[in-house]
C-alpha positions in Angstrom: -19.8 -6.1 11.3 -19.0 -3.2 9.0 -21.3 -3.1 6.0 -19.7 -3.0 2.5 -20.9 -0.6 -0.2 -23.0 -2.1 -3.0 -21.1 -4.5 -5.3 -20.6 -3.0 -8.7 -19.1 -4.5 -11.9 -16.7 -3.2 -14.6 -15.6 -4.7 -17.9 -11.9 -4.3 -17.8 -9.0 -5.8 -19.7 -11.0 -8.7 -20.9 -12.6 -9.7 -17.6 -15.6 -8.7 -15.5 -14.3 -7.2 -12.2 -16.3 -6.7 -9.1 -15.6 -3.7 -7.0 -16.9 -1.5 -4.2 -16.9 2.3 -4.1 -17.6 4.9 -1.4 -17.1 8.6 -0.8 -17.8 11.6 -2.9 -17.3 11.1 -6.6 -15.9 14.6 -6.9 -12.9 13.9 -4.7 -9.5 13.7 -6.5 -7.3 11.8 -6.6 -9.3 8.8 -5.4 -7.8 5.9 -3.5 -7.8 2.4 -4.9 -7.3 -0.4 -2.4 -5.7 -3.6 -3.7 -5.8 -6.7 -1.5 -3.4 -9.6 -1.2 -3.5 -13.4 -0.8 -5.7 -15.0 0.4 -8.0 -12.0 0.7 -10.7 -10.0 -1.1 -11.9 -6.4 -1.2 -13.7 -7.1 2.1 -10.2 -7.1 3.7 -10.4 -3.3 3.4 -13.8 -2.9 5.0 -12.4 -0.7 7.8 -10.5 1.6 5.5 -13.4 1.9 3.0 -15.6 3.3 5.8 -13.0 5.5 7.4 -11.8 7.1 4.1 -15.3 7.7 2.9 -16.3 9.2 6.2 -13.3 11.5 5.8 -14.6 12.7 2.4 -12.2 10.7 0.3 -13.3 8.7 -2.7 -12.3 5.1 -2.2 -12.5 2.1 -4.6 -11.7 -1.6 -3.6 -11.8 -4.3 -6.3 -11.9 -8.0 -5.9 -8.8 -8.5 -8.1 -8.4 -11.0 -11.0 -9.1 -14.6 -9.7 -10.8 -13.5 -6.5 -14.3 -13.1 -5.2 -16.8 -11.5 -7.5 -14.2 -11.0 -10.3 -13.7 -13.5 -13.1 -11.0 -16.2 -13.0 -9.5 -17.0 -16.4 -8.2 -20.6 -16.8 -4.9 -19.6 -18.4 -2.1 -19.3 -15.8 -0.3 -16.6 -17.9 -3.5 -14.4 -17.6 -2.3 -13.6 -14.0 1.0 -11.9 -14.8 1.8 -8.3 -13.7 0.9 -7.0 -17.1 -2.6 -8.3 -16.8 -2.9 -7.3 -13.1 -1.8 -3.7 -13.6 -3.9 -3.5 -16.8 -7.0 -4.5 -14.9 -6.6 -1.5 -12.6 -6.1 0.9 -15.6 -9.3 -0.5 -17.1 -11.1 0.0 -13.8 -10.0 3.7 -13.9 -11.2 3.9 -17.5 -14.6 2.5 -16.5 -15.0 5.0 -13.8 -13.6 7.9 -15.9 -10.8 8.5 -13.5 -7.6 10.1 -14.8 -5.2 9.3 -11.9 -5.5 7.5 -8.6 -3.5 6.7 -5.5 -2.9 3.0 -5.4 -2.7 1.2 -2.0 -1.6 -2.4 -1.9 -1.2 -5.0 0.9 0.7 -8.3 0.5 0.5 -9.3 -3.3 -1.5 -6.2 -3.9 1.6 -4.3 -2.8 3.7 -5.9 -5.6 0.9 -4.8 -8.1 0.7 -1.2 -6.9 4.5 -0.7 -6.9 4.4 -1.8 -10.6 1.7 0.7 -11.5 4.0 3.7 -11.8 6.6 1.6 -13.7 4.1 0.6 -16.3 1.3 3.2 -16.3 2.9 6.3 -14.8 0.4 8.7 -16.3 -2.5 7.0 -14.3 -0.7 7.1 -10.9 -0.8 10.0 -8.5 0.8 8.1 -5.6 1.5 4.6 -4.2 1.2 3.2 -0.7 2.7 -0.2 0.1 1.5 -2.0 3.2 4.0 -4.6 4.5 5.2 -5.2 0.9 8.4 -3.4 0.0 9.4 -2.2 -3.5 12.6 -3.9 -4.7 14.7 -3.8 -7.8 14.6 -6.7 -10.2 16.1 -9.8 -8.6 19.5 -11.0 -9.8 18.1 -14.4 -10.7 14.7 -16.2 -11.1 12.9 -15.6 -7.8 11.6 -19.1 -7.6 15.1 -20.5 -7.9 16.2 -18.1 -5.1 13.4 -19.1 -2.9 14.1 -22.8 -3.5 17.8 -22.3 -2.6 17.1 -20.3 0.5 14.0 -22.1 1.9 13.9 -25.5 0.2 11.1 -27.2 -1.7 8.6 -27.0 1.2 8.4 -23.2 1.1 4.9 -22.3 0.1 5.7 -20.2 -2.9 7.9 -23.0 -4.3 5.1 -25.5 -3.7 2.7 -23.2 -5.5 4.6 -23.8 -8.7 3.2 -27.4 -8.6 1.4 -28.0 -11.9 -0.8 -30.6 -10.2 -2.1 -27.9 -8.0 -1.8 -29.9 -4.7 -1.7 -26.7 -2.5 -4.9 -25.5 -4.2 -6.6 -28.7 -3.3 -5.4 -28.7 0.3 -6.7 -25.2 0.9 -9.9 -25.8 -1.1 -10.7 -28.9 1.0 -10.1 -27.1 4.3 -11.4 -23.5 3.7 -12.4 -22.8 7.2 -9.1 -24.2 8.6 -7.1 -22.2 6.1 -8.6 -18.9 7.3 -8.5 -20.0 10.9 -4.8 -20.7 10.5 -3.8 -17.5 8.6 -6.0 -14.9 10.2 -4.4 -14.7 13.6 -2.0 -12.3 15.3 1.6 -13.7 15.7 2.8 -14.9 19.1 4.7 -12.2 21.0 8.4 -12.5 20.2 11.2 -12.3 22.7 13.4 -9.2 22.4 16.3 -11.0 20.7 13.9 -12.5 18.2 12.4 -9.1 17.4 15.8 -7.6 16.8 17.2 -10.5 14.7 18.0 -9.2 11.2 16.7 -11.0 8.2 18.8 -11.5 5.1 17.4 -9.8 2.1 13.7 -9.3 1.4 11.2 -11.3 3.3 11.2 -14.0 5.9 14.1 -15.5 7.9 15.2 -18.8 6.4 14.6 -20.4 9.9 10.8 -19.9 9.6 8.5 -22.8 8.7 6.9 -21.7 5.5 5.3 -25.0 4.5 1.8 -23.5 4.7 -0.1 -26.2 2.8 1.1 -28.9 5.2 0.5 -26.7 8.2 -3.1 -26.2 7.1 -3.6 -29.9 6.3 -2.7 -30.8 9.9 -4.2 -27.7 11.6 -6.2 -27.9 14.8 -7.6 -24.6 16.0 -8.0 -25.9 19.5 -4.2 -26.2 19.8 -3.5 -22.7 18.4 -2.7 -20.2 21.2 -2.6 -17.2 18.8 -5.3 -14.5 19.0 -8.0 -14.5 16.3 -8.2 -11.3 14.1 -11.7 -11.8 12.6 -15.1 -12.0 14.3 -17.2 -15.1 13.4 -19.3 -12.9 11.0 -16.1 -11.7 9.3 -14.7 -15.1 9.1 -17.9 -16.3 7.5 -17.4 -13.9 4.6 -14.0 -15.2 3.7 -15.0 -18.9 4.1 -18.1 -18.5 2.0 -16.4 -16.6 -0.7 -13.4 -19.0 -1.1 -15.7 -22.0 -0.8 -17.3 -20.7 -4.0 -14.2 -19.6 -5.9 -11.4 -21.9 -4.7 -7.8 -20.7 -4.3 -6.4 -21.4 -7.8 -7.0 -17.8 -9.1 -5.0 -16.2 -6.4 -2.3 -18.9 -6.4 -1.9 -18.3 -10.2 -0.4 -14.9 -9.3 2.5 -16.8 -7.7 2.8 -19.1 -10.7 3.8 -16.0 -12.8 6.7 -15.0 -10.6 9.3 -16.4 -13.0 7.5 -15.0 -16.0 7.2 -11.6 -14.3 10.9 -11.6 -13.6 11.8 -12.6 -17.2 9.5 -9.9 -18.7 10.8 -7.2 -16.4 14.3 -7.3 -17.9 15.1 -3.7 -19.0 12.2 -2.2 -17.0 13.3 0.9 -15.0 12.2 0.1 -11.4 12.4 3.7 -10.1 9.1 4.9 -8.7 8.6 8.5 -9.6 5.5 9.4 -7.6 4.9 10.3 -3.9 5.1 7.1 -2.0 4.4 5.8 1.5 5.6 2.5 3.0 3.6 1.3 6.0 5.5 -1.4 7.8 4.2 -3.9 10.4 6.5 -4.5 13.4 5.7 -8.2 13.8 5.3 -9.4 10.2 7.7 -12.4 10.0 7.3 -12.9 6.2 7.6 -9.2 5.2 9.5 -7.6 8.1 10.3 -3.9 8.3 14.0 -4.9 7.6 12.9 -5.8 4.1 12.2 -2.2 3.3 15.9 -1.1 3.8 17.3 0.5 0.6 13.9 1.4 -0.9 15.0 5.0 -0.9 17.5 4.3 -3.6 14.7 3.6 -6.1 11.9 5.7 -4.6 13.1 9.3 -4.4 9.9 10.6 -2.7 9.4 8.0 0.1 8.0 8.2 3.6 8.0 5.2 6.0 5.7 4.5 8.9 5.8 1.7 11.4 2.7 0.1 12.8 3.6 -1.5 16.1 1.9 -4.6 17.5 0.8 -5.9 14.1 1.6 -9.0 12.2 0.9 -9.6 8.5 -2.7 -8.6 8.3 -2.0 -5.0 9.2 -5.2 -3.2 7.8 -7.3 -5.7 9.8 -5.1 -6.0 12.9 -4.6 -2.3 13.4 -7.4 -0.8 11.2 -7.7 2.6 12.9 -4.0 3.3 12.7 -3.8 2.3 9.1 -6.8 4.3 8.1 -5.7 7.4 10.0 -2.2 7.2 8.4 -3.7 6.9 4.9 -6.0 9.9 5.5 -3.3 12.0 7.0 -0.8 11.3 4.2 -3.5 11.7 1.4 -4.5 15.1 2.8 -1.0 16.3 3.4 0.4 15.3 0.0 -2.7 15.8 -2.2 -5.0 18.2 -0.4 
């Protein structure tokens, strides 16, 4: 198993944030790696080593609500203003002027917001799986409910009684065993089927809490992504922290939408979109049209990868990040 750098802490934006750092301090601009749900900075273990070995300064935080970072009780403390503000505070703590922000899954939504809200602190942005889109025409939760129904996991996450949190929290090992697998190979016609709008096909079963509640790994034919040692890190971490902090990010989707009214969604920094060929929830088709609001955009497709791209195809992701960083920033 790859060793992580020593855990460090920063006081940022009213919370204590845990983070990992590697590579030469003199390297500019550094790369900040932002994980998604349900993940932690450890999800970037392969990239941290590869980028540092390539002479690039790299920083990976456990974001608000996760791992070694504090978990405020107030749901509103997990909106995009707080999440982007945390990263600005981390730069301040490390005395960094500008950074390249790389985000996967929910981390992708956060890093695409960085140049909209804190342009002076952003050198570039890389989205992994998660596209940048303009503000939705209506409340995103209402749109998800209309398209997928009440069982869709993001809709379920709005539950004030926190039933999904309890399901995952009572089955931590099963949760990661269920999520951290490669997708089943798709038939050609499935691979070519277009998806309407951003994200998954409405035909997918997205009732993740119920799927975890009834999960039996012995009946799952999908290939595992994590080694037993890697799995242990995730299970031990979330057994301590629970899942509510991360799910609270989803509980701010309506709030984020409301507060983004009037925000210019044009990204005005060099940007890279890394897509995963077999991600059913965030498919490559979801990136269509990004060029309209990102003038300086490159796209790169990782084949034979589902949703957990930086862990499924770590060398390819690391190599692309290094190549793009050197070519665009020296």
